[in-house]
C-alpha positions in Angstrom: 0.0 0.0 0.0 1.5 3.3 -1.1 0.4 6.7 0.1 1.2 10.4 -0.7 2.9 12.2 2.2 0.1 14.8 2.3 -1.6 14.8 5.7 -5.1 14.6 4.2 -4.1 11.5 2.2 -2.5 9.8 5.1 -5.7 10.4 7.1 -7.8 8.9 4.4 -5.5 5.9 4.2 -5.6 5.3 7.9 -9.4 5.6 7.9 -9.7 3.0 5.1 -7.2 0.7 6.7 -9.1 0.8 10.0 -12.4 0.1 8.3 -10.8 -2.9 6.5 -9.0 -4.0 9.6 -5.6 -3.8 7.8 -2.3 -3.0 9.5 -1.3 0.7 9.2 2.4 -0.3 9.5 2.3 -1.7 6.0 1.5 1.7 4.5 4.5 3.2 2.6 4.3 7.0 2.7 6.1 8.8 -0.1 6.3 12.4 -1.4 6.6 10.9 -4.9 2.8 10.6 -4.9 2.0 14.2 -3.9 -0.2 16.3 -6.2 1.3 18.5 -8.9 3.1 21.4 -7.3 1.7 24.8 -8.3 4.9 26.5 -7.0 4.4 30.2 -6.5 0.8 29.9 -7.6 -0.3 27.9 -4.5 -3.3 29.8 -2.9 -3.6 32.5 -5.5 -6.9 33.7 -7.0 -7.5 32.1 -10.4 -9.3 35.2 -11.6 -6.4 37.6 -11.3 -5.2 38.8 -14.7 -1.7 37.3 -14.6 -3.1 33.9 -13.6 -5.7 34.0 -16.4 -2.9 34.7 -18.9 -0.9 31.9 -17.4 -3.8 29.5 -17.6 -4.3 30.3 -21.3 -0.5 29.5 -21.8 -0.9 26.3 -19.7 -3.7 25.2 -22.1 -1.4 25.8 -25.1 1.6 24.0 -23.6 -0.5 21.4 -21.7 1.6 18.6 -20.3 4.9 20.5 -20.3 3.6 23.7 -18.8 5.0 24.5 -15.4 3.9 27.2 -12.9 6.8 29.3 -11.5 8.8 26.9 -9.3 6.1 24.3 -9.8 5.8 21.1 -11.8 4.4 20.1 -15.2 2.0 17.2 -15.6 4.8 15.3 -17.4 7.0 15.8 -14.3 4.3 14.6 -12.0 3.7 11.4 -14.1 7.4 10.6 -14.3 8.0 10.9 -10.5 4.8 8.9 -9.7 5.7 6.1 -12.2 9.3 6.0 -10.9 8.0 5.5 -7.4 5.3 2.9 -8.4 7.2 0.7 -11.0 9.4 -1.2 -8.5 6.2 -2.3 -6.6 4.5 -3.2 -9.9 7.5 -5.3 -10.9 7.7 -6.9 -7.4 3.9 -7.7 -7.6 4.4 -9.3 -11.1 7.1 -11.6 -9.7 5.1 -12.5 -6.6 2.1 -13.3 -8.6 4.1 -15.7 -10.7 5.7 -17.4 -7.7 2.5 -17.5 -5.6 0.3 -18.2 -8.6 -2.3 -15.6 -7.5 -3.2 -11.9 -8.0 -1.3 -9.3 -6.1 -3.0 -6.0 -5.3 -1.3 -2.7 -5.0 -3.3 0.0 -3.2 -2.4 3.7 -3.9 -3.7 6.6 -1.8 -2.9 9.7 -3.9 -4.4 12.8 -5.5 -6.5 13.3 -8.6 -3.8 14.6 -10.9 -1.5 11.8 -9.9 -4.2 9.2 -10.4 -5.2 10.7 -13.7 -1.6 10.5 -14.9 -1.2 6.9 -13.7 -4.4 5.8 -15.4 -3.2 7.5 -18.6 0.2 5.9 -18.4 -1.1 2.3 -17.9 -3.9 2.7 -20.3 -1.5 4.2 -22.8 -3.8 7.0 -23.8 -2.7 10.5 -24.9 -1.2 12.4 -21.9 -2.9 15.6 -23.2 -6.3 13.9 -22.4 -5.4 12.8 -18.9 -7.3 15.7 -17.4 -10.5 14.2 -18.9 -10.4 11.4 -16.4 -12.6 12.9 -13.7 -11.5 12.2 -10.1 -13.6 12.8 -7.0 -12.2 12.7 -3.5 -11.9 9.1 -2.2 -12.7 7.7 -5.7 -11.6 4.1 -6.4 -9.9 3.3 -9.6 -9.1 -0.3 -10.5 -6.9 -1.6 -13.3 -5.6 -5.0 -13.9 -2.2 -5.6 -15.3 -1.6 -9.2 -16.5 -0.2 -11.2 -19.3 -3.1 -10.1 -21.5 -2.3 -6.5 -21.0 -4.2 -3.8 -19.1 -7.9 -3.7 -18.3 -9.8 -0.8 -16.8 -12.2 -2.3 -14.3 -13.6 0.9 -12.7 -12.8 4.6 -12.7 -13.8 7.4 -10.4 -16.1 5.1 -8.3 -16.9 7.2 -5.2 -20.3 6.0 -4.2 -18.9 3.9 -1.4 -18.0 6.9 0.8 -20.6 9.5 0.0 -22.4 8.9 3.3 -19.2 9.7 5.2 -18.5 13.1 3.7 -19.0 15.7 6.4 -20.7 19.0 6.0 -17.5 20.7 7.0 -15.6 19.1 4.0 -18.5 19.9 1.6 -18.5 23.5 2.9 -14.7 23.8 2.6 -14.7 22.5 -1.0 -17.6 24.8 -1.9 -15.7 27.8 -0.5 -12.5 26.8 -2.4 -14.6 26.8 -5.7 -16.4 30.0 -4.8 -13.2 31.8 -4.1 -11.4 30.3 -7.1 -8.5 29.2 -5.0 -5.7 27.0 -6.3 -5.5 24.4 -3.5 -2.9 21.9 -2.7 -4.6 18.6 -1.7 
């Protein structure tokens, strides 16, 4: 089980592991699964003129665009894949030796998950943002000798009853205030 080092993600992972009665000590926390860094743009108003200009440029450059002192989508994908691949390879080897499926659970952020899905499904990176991701969504892919299969994407119905009013209120305020937030 791999997890972003963001506090919110660790809290989600601990909640899930407690509900499933799984050992928290098996959780591997890594900054390599953090969301895309917005650099100097963190917390800025998206409606300010210089940000609107930058967003237009971002749409033109897409995957290679980088906020000042931030990261491009391409950089995010490369660091996430570099962190994940050793575990994928280990799982492949274990599945052969043990003759069974091996599951890798990842607790990460929407942009990271989008880029991982795009990578493993071998779709165009420019379209990765089209893969909608709600908080706590489950995405499931199968990697085997037949290739890659997408089983489910953005499945979040399992936790909707747990979402607190406070979380909903905070998310609504972020959208209302057009804030660039770091999840």
